[in-house]
NUTORGU-520037 format. One record per residue (C-alpha): residue number from 1; residue in one letter; x, y, z. Coordinates in Angstrom, 3 decimals. Layout:
<atoms>
+-----+------+----------+----------+----------+
|  nr | rest |        u |        v |        w |
+-----+------+----------+----------+----------+
| NUM |    A |        X |        Y |        Z |
...
+-----+------+----------+----------+----------+
</atoms>
This chain:
<atoms>
+-----+------+----------+----------+----------+
|  nr | rest |        u |        v |        w |
+-----+------+----------+----------+----------+
|   1 |    X |   18.256 |  -72.120 |  -42.099 |
|   2 |    X |   20.422 |  -74.301 |  -39.894 |
|   3 |    X |   17.407 |  -75.876 |  -38.209 |
|   4 |    X |   16.350 |  -77.629 |  -41.389 |
|   5 |    X |   19.484 |  -79.774 |  -41.325 |
|   6 |    X |   18.616 |  -81.326 |  -37.995 |
|   7 |    X |   16.466 |  -84.414 |  -37.770 |
|   8 |    X |   13.454 |  -84.040 |  -35.494 |
|   9 |    X |   13.310 |  -87.747 |  -34.694 |
|  10 |    X |   16.707 |  -88.184 |  -33.046 |
|  11 |    X |   16.929 |  -91.278 |  -30.881 |
|  12 |    X |   17.823 |  -90.865 |  -27.232 |
|  13 |    X |   21.093 |  -92.483 |  -26.261 |
|  14 |    X |   20.801 |  -94.729 |  -23.231 |
|  15 |    X |   23.102 |  -93.600 |  -20.437 |
|  16 |    X |   22.084 |  -94.322 |  -16.856 |
|  17 |    X |   19.113 |  -93.914 |  -14.568 |
|  18 |    X |   20.325 |  -90.473 |  -13.432 |
|  19 |    X |   17.658 |  -88.800 |  -15.545 |
|  20 |    X |   15.450 |  -91.705 |  -16.560 |
|  21 |    X |   12.361 |  -89.504 |  -16.782 |
|  22 |    X |   13.807 |  -87.886 |  -19.900 |
|  23 |    X |   13.269 |  -91.177 |  -21.698 |
|  24 |    X |    9.539 |  -90.429 |  -21.480 |
|  25 |    X |    9.216 |  -86.702 |  -21.021 |
|  26 |    X |   10.939 |  -84.371 |  -23.447 |
|  27 |    X |   11.569 |  -80.804 |  -22.449 |
|  28 |    X |    9.331 |  -78.010 |  -23.613 |
|  29 |    X |    9.599 |  -74.229 |  -23.971 |
|  30 |    X |    6.430 |  -72.715 |  -22.512 |
|  31 |    X |    5.307 |  -69.128 |  -23.090 |
|  32 |    X |    4.757 |  -66.941 |  -20.033 |
|  33 |    X |    1.607 |  -64.882 |  -19.493 |
|  34 |    X |    1.442 |  -61.392 |  -17.979 |
|  35 |    X |    4.588 |  -60.253 |  -16.194 |
|  36 |    X |    4.500 |  -58.601 |  -12.765 |
|  37 |    X |    6.125 |  -55.180 |  -12.939 |
|  38 |    X |    6.622 |  -55.766 |  -16.619 |
|  39 |    X |    6.107 |  -52.157 |  -17.624 |
|  40 |    X |    9.137 |  -50.883 |  -15.729 |
|  41 |    X |   11.406 |  -53.904 |  -16.118 |
|  42 |    X |   14.209 |  -53.553 |  -18.689 |
|  43 |    X |   13.678 |  -57.192 |  -19.706 |
|  44 |    X |   10.523 |  -59.259 |  -19.877 |
|  45 |    X |   10.516 |  -63.034 |  -19.511 |
|  46 |    X |    8.519 |  -64.368 |  -22.445 |
|  47 |    X |    9.045 |  -68.138 |  -22.046 |
|  48 |    X |   10.730 |  -70.830 |  -19.961 |
|  49 |    X |   12.531 |  -73.997 |  -21.074 |
|  50 |    X |   11.878 |  -76.898 |  -18.693 |
|  51 |    X |   13.394 |  -80.338 |  -19.128 |
|  52 |    X |   16.631 |  -80.680 |  -17.171 |
|  53 |    X |   16.512 |  -82.548 |  -13.849 |
|  54 |    X |   19.407 |  -80.645 |  -12.244 |
|  55 |    X |   20.904 |  -77.118 |  -12.423 |
|  56 |    X |   21.539 |  -75.729 |  -15.925 |
|  57 |    X |   25.173 |  -74.596 |  -16.087 |
|  58 |    X |   25.650 |  -73.376 |  -19.662 |
|  59 |    X |   23.697 |  -72.167 |  -22.669 |
|  60 |    X |   24.246 |  -71.252 |  -26.321 |
|  61 |    X |   21.796 |  -70.195 |  -29.034 |
|  62 |    X |   21.260 |  -69.297 |  -32.668 |
|  63 |    X |   18.079 |  -67.662 |  -33.953 |
|  64 |    X |   16.592 |  -71.138 |  -34.536 |
|  65 |    X |   18.221 |  -73.367 |  -31.924 |
|  66 |    X |   18.919 |  -73.448 |  -28.190 |
|  67 |    X |   21.614 |  -75.611 |  -26.552 |
|  68 |    X |   21.799 |  -76.266 |  -22.811 |
|  69 |    X |   24.135 |  -78.213 |  -20.528 |
|  70 |    X |   23.376 |  -79.350 |  -17.007 |
|  71 |    X |   24.505 |  -81.045 |  -13.819 |
|  72 |    X |   22.200 |  -83.886 |  -14.923 |
|  73 |    X |   25.080 |  -84.874 |  -17.251 |
|  74 |    X |   23.149 |  -84.119 |  -20.426 |
|  75 |    X |   23.191 |  -81.543 |  -23.180 |
|  76 |    X |   19.832 |  -80.706 |  -24.760 |
|  77 |    X |   18.953 |  -79.306 |  -28.187 |
|  78 |    X |   15.771 |  -77.244 |  -28.509 |
|  79 |    X |   13.878 |  -75.788 |  -31.451 |
|  80 |    X |   12.994 |  -72.160 |  -30.775 |
|  81 |    X |   10.457 |  -72.279 |  -33.601 |
|  82 |    X |    8.402 |  -75.175 |  -32.208 |
|  83 |    X |    9.299 |  -74.828 |  -28.507 |
|  84 |    X |   10.166 |  -78.523 |  -28.388 |
|  85 |    X |   13.249 |  -80.337 |  -27.175 |
|  86 |    X |   14.799 |  -82.075 |  -30.182 |
|  87 |    X |   17.392 |  -84.303 |  -28.545 |
|  88 |    X |   19.170 |  -85.190 |  -25.329 |
|  89 |    X |   22.890 |  -85.881 |  -25.687 |
|  90 |    X |   24.032 |  -88.233 |  -22.966 |
|  91 |    X |   27.113 |  -90.137 |  -21.863 |
|  92 |    X |   28.904 |  -87.238 |  -20.140 |
|  93 |    X |   31.091 |  -88.366 |  -17.225 |
|  94 |    X |   29.913 |  -85.515 |  -14.976 |
|  95 |    X |   28.417 |  -82.003 |  -15.130 |
|  96 |    X |   28.205 |  -80.381 |  -18.568 |
|  97 |    X |   29.929 |  -77.056 |  -17.828 |
|  98 |    X |   30.302 |  -75.458 |  -21.275 |
|  99 |    X |   28.494 |  -75.837 |  -24.592 |
| 100 |    X |   29.194 |  -74.169 |  -27.940 |
| 101 |    X |   27.572 |  -74.568 |  -31.342 |
| 102 |    X |   29.485 |  -73.828 |  -34.548 |
| 103 |    X |   26.997 |  -72.758 |  -37.266 |
| 104 |    X |   29.586 |  -72.960 |  -40.054 |
| 105 |    X |   30.330 |  -76.662 |  -39.461 |
| 106 |    X |   27.144 |  -77.875 |  -37.749 |
| 107 |    X |   29.230 |  -79.222 |  -34.869 |
| 108 |    X |   28.197 |  -78.952 |  -31.227 |
| 109 |    X |   30.836 |  -79.083 |  -28.497 |
| 110 |    X |   29.993 |  -80.100 |  -24.938 |
| 111 |    X |   32.408 |  -80.137 |  -21.994 |
| 112 |    X |   32.439 |  -82.527 |  -19.048 |
| 113 |    X |   35.447 |  -83.106 |  -16.735 |
| 114 |    X |   38.571 |  -83.279 |  -18.943 |
| 115 |    X |   36.647 |  -84.132 |  -22.129 |
| 116 |    X |   35.232 |  -82.083 |  -24.988 |
| 117 |    X |   32.681 |  -84.133 |  -26.918 |
| 118 |    X |   32.216 |  -83.164 |  -30.573 |
| 119 |    X |   28.696 |  -83.892 |  -31.873 |
| 120 |    X |   27.506 |  -83.759 |  -35.457 |
| 121 |    X |   23.892 |  -82.663 |  -35.057 |
| 122 |    X |   23.119 |  -82.035 |  -38.730 |
| 123 |    X |   21.682 |  -85.489 |  -39.300 |
| 124 |    X |   21.594 |  -87.381 |  -36.002 |
| 125 |    X |   22.986 |  -86.737 |  -32.546 |
| 126 |    X |   26.261 |  -88.545 |  -33.028 |
| 127 |    X |   29.463 |  -87.968 |  -31.060 |
| 128 |    X |   32.135 |  -88.076 |  -33.782 |
| 129 |    X |   35.222 |  -87.190 |  -31.717 |
| 130 |    X |   36.279 |  -86.823 |  -28.109 |
| 131 |    X |   39.005 |  -84.287 |  -27.327 |
| 132 |    X |   40.892 |  -84.248 |  -24.016 |
| 133 |    X |   42.438 |  -81.454 |  -21.967 |
| 134 |    X |   45.924 |  -82.839 |  -22.656 |
| 135 |    X |   45.467 |  -82.618 |  -26.436 |
| 136 |    X |   44.469 |  -86.166 |  -27.337 |
| 137 |    X |   41.894 |  -86.851 |  -30.058 |
| 138 |    X |   39.811 |  -90.002 |  -29.622 |
| 139 |    X |   37.556 |  -91.267 |  -32.393 |
| 140 |    X |   33.862 |  -91.535 |  -31.619 |
| 141 |    X |   32.435 |  -91.280 |  -28.107 |
| 142 |    X |   35.150 |  -92.139 |  -25.591 |
| 143 |    X |   32.728 |  -91.530 |  -22.699 |
| 144 |    X |   29.818 |  -93.639 |  -23.976 |
| 145 |    X |   30.376 |  -96.423 |  -21.438 |
| 146 |    X |   30.168 |  -94.016 |  -18.492 |
| 147 |    X |   27.492 |  -95.165 |  -16.068 |
| 148 |    X |   28.443 |  -93.379 |  -12.845 |
| 149 |    X |   29.777 |  -89.908 |  -12.184 |
| 150 |    X |   33.510 |  -89.625 |  -12.780 |
| 151 |    X |   35.387 |  -87.361 |  -10.375 |
| 152 |    X |   38.917 |  -88.631 |  -10.909 |
| 153 |    X |   41.119 |  -87.555 |  -13.808 |
| 154 |    X |   43.607 |  -89.532 |  -15.836 |
| 155 |    X |   47.208 |  -88.491 |  -15.329 |
| 156 |    X |   47.992 |  -85.248 |  -17.132 |
| 157 |    X |   44.315 |  -84.331 |  -17.561 |
| 158 |    X |   42.554 |  -81.355 |  -15.972 |
| 159 |    X |   39.017 |  -80.057 |  -15.636 |
| 160 |    X |   38.071 |  -78.067 |  -18.734 |
| 161 |    X |   36.333 |  -74.955 |  -17.368 |
| 162 |    X |   35.204 |  -73.232 |  -20.547 |
| 163 |    X |   35.609 |  -73.302 |  -24.312 |
| 164 |    X |   35.373 |  -70.612 |  -26.991 |
| 165 |    X |   35.404 |  -70.500 |  -30.794 |
| 166 |    X |   37.018 |  -67.851 |  -32.957 |
| 167 |    X |   34.522 |  -65.847 |  -35.086 |
| 168 |    X |   35.034 |  -68.044 |  -38.175 |
| 169 |    X |   34.530 |  -71.261 |  -36.188 |
| 170 |    X |   37.811 |  -72.742 |  -37.389 |
| 171 |    X |   39.726 |  -72.610 |  -34.110 |
| 172 |    X |   38.672 |  -73.885 |  -30.687 |
| 173 |    X |   40.168 |  -72.613 |  -27.430 |
| 174 |    X |   39.833 |  -74.764 |  -24.295 |
| 175 |    X |   40.670 |  -73.553 |  -20.781 |
| 176 |    X |   41.975 |  -76.314 |  -18.484 |
| 177 |    X |   44.204 |  -75.819 |  -15.466 |
| 178 |    X |   46.200 |  -72.606 |  -15.869 |
| 179 |    X |   46.561 |  -72.899 |  -19.645 |
| 180 |    X |   44.446 |  -72.596 |  -22.792 |
| 181 |    X |   44.865 |  -75.192 |  -25.530 |
| 182 |    X |   44.449 |  -74.233 |  -29.202 |
| 183 |    X |   42.689 |  -76.662 |  -31.578 |
| 184 |    X |   42.441 |  -76.658 |  -35.358 |
| 185 |    X |   38.803 |  -77.726 |  -35.697 |
| 186 |    X |   38.947 |  -78.411 |  -39.423 |
| 187 |    X |   41.670 |  -81.013 |  -38.859 |
| 188 |    X |   40.584 |  -81.988 |  -35.310 |
| 189 |    X |   44.144 |  -81.461 |  -34.153 |
| 190 |    X |   45.679 |  -79.892 |  -31.043 |
| 191 |    X |   48.024 |  -77.001 |  -31.753 |
| 192 |    X |   49.789 |  -74.753 |  -29.240 |
| 193 |    X |   49.052 |  -73.524 |  -25.724 |
| 194 |    X |   48.509 |  -70.133 |  -24.124 |
| 195 |    X |   50.368 |  -69.799 |  -20.836 |
| 196 |    X |   50.992 |  -67.154 |  -18.183 |
| 197 |    X |   48.301 |  -67.531 |  -15.535 |
| 198 |    X |   49.263 |  -68.894 |  -12.106 |
| 199 |    X |   45.679 |  -69.892 |  -11.272 |
| 200 |    X |   43.046 |  -71.892 |  -13.136 |
| 201 |    X |   41.631 |  -70.169 |  -16.220 |
| 202 |    X |   37.902 |  -69.998 |  -15.416 |
| 203 |    X |   36.620 |  -68.130 |  -18.469 |
| 204 |    X |   37.702 |  -67.024 |  -21.920 |
| 205 |    X |   36.328 |  -65.253 |  -24.953 |
| 206 |    X |   37.569 |  -64.393 |  -28.443 |
| 207 |    X |   37.285 |  -60.876 |  -29.825 |
| 208 |    X |   37.426 |  -59.745 |  -33.423 |
| 209 |    X |   40.719 |  -60.597 |  -35.168 |
| 210 |    X |   43.418 |  -57.923 |  -35.008 |
| 211 |    X |   45.873 |  -57.887 |  -37.932 |
| 212 |    X |   44.837 |  -61.425 |  -38.818 |
| 213 |    X |   45.371 |  -62.755 |  -35.301 |
| 214 |    X |   42.703 |  -64.071 |  -32.915 |
| 215 |    X |   42.386 |  -61.917 |  -29.818 |
| 216 |    X |   41.900 |  -64.410 |  -26.986 |
| 217 |    X |   40.966 |  -62.947 |  -23.589 |
| 218 |    X |   41.217 |  -65.013 |  -20.410 |
| 219 |    X |   40.077 |  -64.597 |  -16.811 |
| 220 |    X |   41.574 |  -66.607 |  -13.987 |
| 221 |    X |   41.331 |  -67.543 |  -10.336 |
| 222 |    X |   44.579 |  -65.561 |  -10.021 |
| 223 |    X |   42.385 |  -62.391 |  -10.300 |
| 224 |    X |   43.961 |  -61.320 |  -13.632 |
| 225 |    X |   42.644 |  -60.702 |  -17.136 |
| 226 |    X |   45.121 |  -61.405 |  -19.937 |
| 227 |    X |   45.009 |  -60.876 |  -23.702 |
| 228 |    X |   46.744 |  -63.182 |  -26.197 |
| 229 |    X |   47.285 |  -62.436 |  -29.892 |
| 230 |    X |   47.164 |  -65.828 |  -31.587 |
| 231 |    X |   48.416 |  -66.236 |  -35.146 |
| 232 |    X |   47.028 |  -69.009 |  -37.334 |
| 233 |    X |   48.898 |  -72.281 |  -36.848 |
| 234 |    X |   50.483 |  -71.260 |  -33.517 |
| 235 |    X |   52.539 |  -74.123 |  -32.070 |
| 236 |    X |   54.311 |  -74.466 |  -28.733 |
| 237 |    X |   53.603 |  -72.116 |  -25.828 |
| 238 |    X |   52.628 |  -68.477 |  -26.299 |
| 239 |    X |   52.554 |  -65.863 |  -23.549 |
| 240 |    X |   50.124 |  -62.968 |  -23.177 |
| 241 |    X |   50.398 |  -59.818 |  -25.268 |
| 242 |    X |   49.004 |  -57.836 |  -22.338 |
| 243 |    X |   48.289 |  -58.290 |  -18.647 |
| 244 |    X |   45.550 |  -55.959 |  -17.409 |
| 245 |    X |   46.141 |  -53.958 |  -14.231 |
| 246 |    X |   44.822 |  -53.566 |  -11.611 |
| 247 |    X |   43.558 |  -57.111 |  -10.985 |
| 248 |    X |   40.215 |  -57.976 |   -9.425 |
| 249 |    X |   40.115 |  -58.753 |   -5.688 |
| 250 |    X |   39.003 |  -62.338 |   -6.349 |
| 251 |    X |   38.738 |  -64.876 |   -9.137 |
| 252 |    X |   37.239 |  -63.861 |  -12.474 |
| 253 |    X |   34.059 |  -65.692 |  -13.456 |
| 254 |    X |   33.010 |  -64.131 |  -16.774 |
| 255 |    X |   34.034 |  -61.919 |  -19.679 |
| 256 |    X |   32.248 |  -60.094 |  -22.500 |
| 257 |    X |   33.936 |  -58.372 |  -25.437 |
| 258 |    X |   32.578 |  -56.139 |  -28.192 |
| 259 |    X |   34.975 |  -54.269 |  -30.446 |
| 260 |    X |   37.548 |  -52.582 |  -28.206 |
| 261 |    X |   35.353 |  -52.760 |  -25.103 |
| 262 |    X |   35.868 |  -55.561 |  -22.596 |
| 263 |    X |   33.985 |  -56.225 |  -19.359 |
| 264 |    X |   35.132 |  -58.648 |  -16.644 |
| 265 |    X |   33.001 |  -59.945 |  -13.764 |
| 266 |    X |   34.407 |  -61.419 |  -10.581 |
| 267 |    X |   33.747 |  -63.278 |   -7.348 |
| 268 |    X |   34.550 |  -59.917 |   -5.716 |
| 269 |    X |   31.022 |  -58.821 |   -6.830 |
| 270 |    X |   32.549 |  -56.177 |   -9.108 |
| 271 |    X |   32.643 |  -55.484 |  -12.844 |
| 272 |    X |   35.518 |  -53.740 |  -14.628 |
| 273 |    X |   35.370 |  -52.052 |  -18.018 |
| 274 |    X |   38.571 |  -52.139 |  -20.081 |
| 275 |    X |   39.691 |  -50.440 |  -23.298 |
| 276 |    X |   41.445 |  -53.097 |  -25.387 |
| 277 |    X |   43.039 |  -50.637 |  -27.795 |
| 278 |    X |   44.487 |  -48.390 |  -25.080 |
| 279 |    X |   45.041 |  -51.429 |  -22.821 |
| 280 |    X |   43.701 |  -49.756 |  -19.701 |
| 281 |    X |   40.917 |  -49.788 |  -17.147 |
| 282 |    X |   38.328 |  -47.149 |  -18.000 |
| 283 |    X |   35.624 |  -47.715 |  -15.358 |
| 284 |    X |   34.775 |  -50.085 |  -12.527 |
| 285 |    X |   31.819 |  -50.750 |  -10.266 |
| 286 |    X |   33.134 |  -52.550 |   -7.149 |
| 287 |    X |   29.749 |  -53.780 |   -5.897 |
| 288 |    X |   27.838 |  -54.167 |   -9.138 |
| 289 |    X |   26.010 |  -57.122 |   -7.533 |
| 290 |    X |   25.510 |  -58.418 |   -3.997 |
| 291 |    X |   27.066 |  -61.771 |   -4.895 |
| 292 |    X |   29.540 |  -63.253 |   -7.389 |
| 293 |    X |   29.120 |  -61.835 |  -10.887 |
| 294 |    X |   28.553 |  -65.117 |  -12.713 |
| 295 |    X |   27.692 |  -64.104 |  -16.295 |
| 296 |    X |   28.015 |  -61.205 |  -18.743 |
| 297 |    X |   26.675 |  -60.648 |  -22.262 |
| 298 |    X |   26.032 |  -57.838 |  -24.743 |
| 299 |    X |   22.597 |  -57.207 |  -26.202 |
| 300 |    X |   23.085 |  -57.490 |  -29.991 |
| 301 |    X |   22.559 |  -54.219 |  -31.828 |
| 302 |    X |   22.109 |  -52.196 |  -28.651 |
| 303 |    X |   24.636 |  -50.389 |  -26.398 |
| 304 |    X |   23.562 |  -52.574 |  -23.483 |
| 305 |    X |   25.450 |  -54.971 |  -21.209 |
| 306 |    X |   23.749 |  -57.717 |  -19.204 |
| 307 |    X |   25.182 |  -59.003 |  -15.940 |
| 308 |    X |   23.944 |  -61.763 |  -13.649 |
| 309 |    X |   24.926 |  -63.068 |  -10.239 |
| 310 |    X |   24.640 |  -66.008 |   -7.860 |
| 311 |    X |   21.740 |  -64.260 |   -6.104 |
| 312 |    X |   19.651 |  -64.541 |   -9.300 |
| 313 |    X |   19.622 |  -60.831 |  -10.185 |
| 314 |    X |   19.841 |  -59.743 |  -13.810 |
| 315 |    X |   21.054 |  -56.176 |  -14.426 |
| 316 |    X |   21.196 |  -54.030 |  -17.569 |
| 317 |    X |   23.889 |  -51.384 |  -18.063 |
| 318 |    X |   24.605 |  -48.657 |  -20.596 |
| 319 |    X |   27.817 |  -49.783 |  -22.323 |
| 320 |    X |   28.991 |  -46.282 |  -23.244 |
| 321 |    X |   29.050 |  -44.716 |  -19.782 |
| 322 |    X |   28.622 |  -47.884 |  -17.674 |
| 323 |    X |   25.568 |  -46.613 |  -15.822 |
| 324 |    X |   22.656 |  -48.819 |  -14.676 |
| 325 |    X |   19.548 |  -48.974 |  -16.854 |
| 326 |    X |   17.547 |  -51.338 |  -14.669 |
| 327 |    X |   17.407 |  -54.711 |  -12.979 |
| 328 |    X |   15.063 |  -57.647 |  -12.581 |
| 329 |    X |   14.962 |  -60.669 |  -10.299 |
| 330 |    X |   15.789 |  -63.226 |  -12.970 |
| 331 |    X |   15.669 |  -66.442 |  -10.947 |
| 332 |    X |   15.315 |  -67.465 |   -7.306 |
| 333 |    X |   18.503 |  -69.510 |   -7.717 |
| 334 |    X |   21.959 |  -68.623 |   -9.087 |
| 335 |    X |   22.192 |  -67.593 |  -12.735 |
| 336 |    X |   25.063 |  -69.627 |  -14.173 |
| 337 |    X |   25.217 |  -68.389 |  -17.762 |
| 338 |    X |   23.767 |  -65.872 |  -20.232 |
| 339 |    X |   23.684 |  -65.896 |  -24.008 |
| 340 |    X |   21.811 |  -63.946 |  -26.664 |
| 341 |    X |   20.633 |  -64.289 |  -30.233 |
| 342 |    X |   19.332 |  -61.467 |  -32.423 |
| 343 |    X |   15.955 |  -61.441 |  -30.647 |
| 344 |    X |   16.259 |  -62.786 |  -27.132 |
| 345 |    X |   18.328 |  -63.178 |  -23.964 |
| 346 |    X |   18.700 |  -66.635 |  -22.389 |
| 347 |    X |   19.535 |  -67.178 |  -18.704 |
| 348 |    X |   20.543 |  -70.605 |  -17.371 |
| 349 |    X |   19.936 |  -71.192 |  -13.683 |
| 350 |    X |   20.373 |  -73.627 |  -10.825 |
| 351 |    X |   16.548 |  -73.756 |  -10.650 |
| 352 |    X |   16.859 |  -76.252 |  -13.578 |
| 353 |    X |   15.306 |  -73.806 |  -16.028 |
| 354 |    X |   16.345 |  -71.544 |  -18.869 |
| 355 |    X |   14.367 |  -68.320 |  -19.082 |
| 356 |    X |   13.973 |  -66.511 |  -22.385 |
| 357 |    X |   13.762 |  -62.716 |  -22.182 |
| 358 |    X |   12.855 |  -59.920 |  -24.547 |
| 359 |    X |   14.133 |  -56.366 |  -24.244 |
| 360 |    X |   11.641 |  -53.598 |  -24.910 |
| 361 |    X |   14.544 |  -51.625 |  -26.377 |
| 362 |    X |   14.640 |  -54.111 |  -29.257 |
| 363 |    X |   12.501 |  -53.506 |  -32.299 |
| 364 |    X |    9.772 |  -56.069 |  -32.785 |
| 365 |    X |   11.042 |  -58.801 |  -35.078 |
+-----+------+----------+----------+----------+
</atoms>
């Protein structure tokens, strides 16, 4: 179990007074009692993680651990077994917009402005490297001295919007500006770049390898979804293998891939379903939500897609025929991110909470 590697008495790193209460009060995951309309709802909220002092922007999870990033400039680690917050990782220059945990290495990656902080959480919450959007590698915590919010960027640096790992956890992809940088995580070294978008790359995901190459899928403010086939050790600039047509009517906010099926969600309120093998659009729902589609995720082991929007609605769809299964008012504020583990769905919201949901379609585990 990964959880056993992590110390439960991690010291909090002093940062600033932005969230001074967290020095005293650690977050907690509280179970929820009876659910209104629970019988008909496709998902039931079973518990809520409270602890952040500002909107929660990103979330990642294993079966034992939960990771959250927030506008309060912190990343939190939670034990799903005990329901307790285990650590607060501080020193981010601004909002924490993306967080990813790599089970194979025990490294946690958190993104703020043009920096990707690499934490070793197996023993203590220590930032061991700081990566930058331009490809620099800085030893230790290059942001540790940050006391006020940083909104300016060093020359040549851009806001990192999202990061993704390949399935083996050996390669990191970081979207900044209109490019995606490739990193060899085992050597902590920048490799090549993926180019071709004319707008900022807002989201990316990595599918299953095809003929030994990572299948990297990107969504951009330029309304387009692109697919890149990335061979191991790629250097220099690589263009897309495919450009999906037709584009969305507005910027793309989220992607979800499973096998040859890809879904893209947009600020145009619509969701498109693509066939990666045939490289074509198979279905689309123009007004899937009444606001920006902000997050997508598959339910593990079930033919179900989850979608969420800025209005706080959480919808469940049949993956095979892209028909609605049901919906639930997830939060009263925007839902900013969704992730799943083998048992639960996690929704991160601007209401400063992460809700944990169970699907009745899942077998009891």
